[in-house]
N, C-alpha and C positions, 0 to 999 in steps of 0.2 A: 775330569775335566782335561788335561794338556793335553791327552790322546786321543780328540772331538777338535783340536783347537789342530791337528799338525796333521788331519786327514780330510779338514777342511785346506789348506791349505795348501797341500797334495791335487787334490781335487784344483784348487785357484788355479798348482804351476800347473798341473798337465794344461786348461785350459789355456794358460797361451802361451806353454809350447805348439799347442794345436794351432794358433791362429797364426804364432813365428810360421809360420811351418807352411800353409797357406799361405800368406803376405809373402813368405823365402819362393813358394811354387810360380808365383802371380809375377815376379820379378826375373826367375826367370820365363818362362811362359811369353815374357811382353821379347826377351832379349831373342827368344827361337823366331816370334813372328817381324823381327824385325832384320834377322837373318834372310828366314823367307821371303820379305819384301826387297831385301838389297837381291837375293838372289833374281828373285820376276823380272827383276828392274836388268838387272842383268843381261836377258836372255833379252828382253823386251827391244835391248838397244841395240846388240846381236840380231835381233829378225829384221830391230832397222838398217842398218847398214847392211846386211844379206842385200832386202830390197832395195837400198839406192844401190848397191852395188850390179843389179838384174836393172834395173832402174837406164846406169849408165852403159851397163853391154847392150840393153834396144835400142841406145838415140846409135850408139856405134854402129849399131848391126843396123838400122834406118839411115848412118847418112848414105853408107858403104850404100847401099840402094837406090840413095840417094845418087847419086854419084857415077855410077854406073847407067843413068837414064842415057840420052842421048839427047842434045839438044842443039837446034840452027839459033850459033849465034846473031841473025841475025831479028830471029824472033826477039833475042833478047834486048834487041837494043829496041825493035818500036814498042813493046812490051814496057820498057824504061824509058824511052821521048815521049809514046802518046800519053800516057798520064803521069807522065812527072816523079814517074818512081829514081830509084835508085836502082843502079844495074844488080845489086848481090841479092834484093826483093824482085825484080821481077826474074829473076835467075833458079832462085830455090822455090818462088808460081810453079814457075815454066816445068820442073823438075820433079816437083809435089801432082803435078798435073801428068807426065808422064807425054812430054813434050808438047801438049796441044794446046798452044795457041788459042785458038776460042774459050778454051773452058776456062786456059788460065787471064784472058780478061774475062770470062764470066764469071769468077768470085772473085779477083778481086776487085768489080764491080759491085758485088754487093755486099 
């Protein structure tokens, strides 16, 4: 009987080892998942940074385009005085409408 009991203990030990092995694998998998998640986070952050840089570049280009638009200073004064606006707002709106005072005023009134 002693020989039979040792066989049972070996089966139990074998099952325990299998369970422990599976538990260890699960722990290892979770660590790998975290690493994958941190990689995804880093990729997302890099993408956001690239997108923000692209937005800044587009804004710089737009500002250069607006600065290149020729406007009449008298139009800026008229729009600012008649609509009671800051001259910067009047100038910006006039530049956005390519110097067309009528279009700028219509835009401001809507």
